[in-house]
N, C-alpha and C positions, 0 to 999 in steps of 0.2 A: 584153185579152190584155196579159200581161206580157211584155216582150222584155228578155231579159238582154244587156248590152252587155259583151263580152270586155274585160278589164283589159288594158292595154298594160304589159308588163314592161319597165322602163328598162334600156337596155343600159349595161353598166358601161363607162366611157370611160377611167377612171384607177383605178390601185390604190395609188398612192403620191404625196404632194405635199409638197414643201418650200416653203414662203413666206419669203423673206428670213430663212433659217434661219443660226444661227451656233452653234458651240460654240467659245468664246474660250478660248485663243488659236489654235486649230488652224486653223478656217475661218471664214468669215462671208459674209454676202450670198448664200447658196444658194437659187436658185429652179429647181425641177425638178419634172418630173412624168413618172411612169413609167406606160405605158397596158398593158393586157393583152397577153401574149404579147411582150413587148418583152425584149430581152436587153440589159441595161446592164452594161457593164464599168467597174468602178472601179478606178483605176490611181493610182501615186503611191508616193513613196519612203517609208521607215519614219519614223514620228513625224509624219505629216501628217493622222491622223485618219480612216483608211479604216474600220477596225473600230468607231471611234466612231460614224461615220455609221450603221451597223447598229444599233448600240446604241440611238441615238435612236429608230428606228423599232420596236425591240423594248421600248422603256421602260426600259431599264437605265441609260441615260445622259440626262441633261436638256439640252435646248438652252438657252443663254443669251440667245438673241434668236430670235424668228421662231415659225413653226409647222411641225410634221411631221404629217400627217394620213394615216390608211390605214384603210379599213372591211374590208380584205380577210383572208381566212384566210390565215394566215402560217406558213410553215415555215423553219426555220432550220439550216443546216450549219455548226457552229462551227470554229474552228481546231482543229488535230491537237493533243490532249492525250492522253497515255498514260493508260488507265486502271489502277488498282491491280491490280497482278498477283494479289492475293489476293481480288479481289472475287468472289463467289459467284455472281453472277447469270448466267443463260445468255442468249444473244443473243435467243431467240425471247422470252424473258420481257421482256428491256429494250425491244424493239420493241414488245411489246404494251401496256407501260405507256404508250408514247408514243401509240399508237392510243387506249388508253382515255381518257386525258388529253383526247384532242381529240374527233374526230367522234363517238365513243360515249358521252361525257360519263360518264366513270368506270365504264362497264360493261365487262366483261371481253370482248375480242374473241375471236372464234373462231381456231382454230388455222390455218385457211384463209386468213382475212384477214392474219393475220401472215405467213405463208409467201408469200403473192402480194406483200407490201411488200418482203420480203428477195429474192424471185426477181427482182423488178424491177430490182434494182441487182445482181444476179449474187451475191448472199450467201446463198442458200439452204442451201447445203452447210454454212455456219457455223452454222445455227439452234441446234443442241444443244451448241456449244462454249461454255464460260466466257469472257466478255468479256474478262477480264484475260489469257488466255492468248493473245489474238489478236495478231498484228503490227500495227503502226502503219497500214498500209494496210488490212487486214481490219477494223480499227476504224473507220475512215474510212467505209467502205463501210457499216458498220452504222447511223453518223450519217446518211447519206444516206438510208437506208430508214426511220429514224424521222423525218427531215424530210420525206419524200414521202409517207408513210403517212396523213396527213390531207388528202391532196388539195387542197394549198395553192394559192391563188389569187396568192400572192406567196412567191418563194422567196427568202431571203437567205443567200449563200454567202461564208464567210469564208475565203479560200485553201483550198476544198474538195479541192484536187488534190494537196496535200502528202502525202509519204509513198506516192503511189501511182505503179507503174511507168507507163511510156509507153502499154503497152496498156490499163491500166485507167484512166488519164487520158481517152485516147480514148473509151472506153466511157461513162466519166461525163458527157462533154462531149456525145456523141450523145444520151444519155438526157435530158439537160436540154434540148437543142434539140428533141427529139421532143415533150416534154411541153409546151413552151411553144407548139410548133405546133398540136399536136393538142387540148391542153386550155386554151390560152390562158393558161397560168402565166407571170406575169411574173418575171424572173430578173434579181437584182441581185448581181453577181458580183465579189468583191474578190479582186485578185490582184497579184502583182508582175510578172508575165510574160503578156502578151496573146497570145502566139503559140499557145496551145492552143486558144483561143477566138476566135482572129483571124476564123475564116470564119463564126461565128455571132454575132458582135457587132453589134448595130444601133447603139448609141451607146456612147461613152467618157464618163464624168466623170472628169477628170484632176485629181486634188488635188495641187497643188504648194507649195513652200515660201513662195511669195509670193501665190498666187492660185489660182484653179482655172478650169476650161473644160470645156464640154459639147458634143459634136457628133459627127459620124460619124469612123470611123478615119481617112478621108482629110483631114478637117477639123483633127483634134486631132494627130495622130501627124505632125507635120511639125516641121523644126528650128526655123522662127522662132516657132511656137507654144510649143514645149517650151523655147526659149530664155527666152523672156519669162516663163515660169512659175518657172524655175530661177534667173533673174538671171544667166546666164552662157551660153556657147554650147553648144548642144546639136545634135548631127547626127542625123538619122534615115535609115536605108537599107533598102531591101528586098533580102534576099540569100535565093535559093532559095525565094522564097514567104513568109519569115519577116522580121519587123521586128528590125532591131538599132539601138538606141539608143547612141550614143556622145557 
């Protein structure tokens, strides 16, 4: 009698790892591991390499030292860029192209599949609009739909709340938080302002002019820590539940 022993499927414990990584002269000696379902917020002033960090994961920017590894299915919400007003592509077609390039391997996705992706971000009503006629906030919703349509295990977000009003910002953050909790999607969220994601952030990677630091909100958002990163006095205060850095 032959007995079949069930195979044990390994549990994914990391989706992204940096080992002694550097992009000179922006940052160096970065050791970082991101786990499934984690919400990592990347902070820092202009010019320190926050977007560059995402580029090294996507393969559009090479490290000058060390390694970055991920075997995760990855989605990407880029920084706000206005589409050409004369672009003749409809929203439904654009999102369909993103889906077809990903999980369906160049097969044309069904209309219902595309509509579900748009509905998830609250953009179903834009489906038949030409992309170039949309406002900046509407175009950003379409980018969210493109990024999420492939059911990513790792979601890279580069200032995804730009051009969104306060209500839509909150809806976007709630969507990301729900996905990472229900589907274990890891989120790496680049921003200048932590307050919209303060309550959902697990850890912060703060890239400063002199160095970088990783830790919880309470560990990183402190005057002494940020003063060391900037090389000058920095004060941090909580005002009505929001962090103020001065």
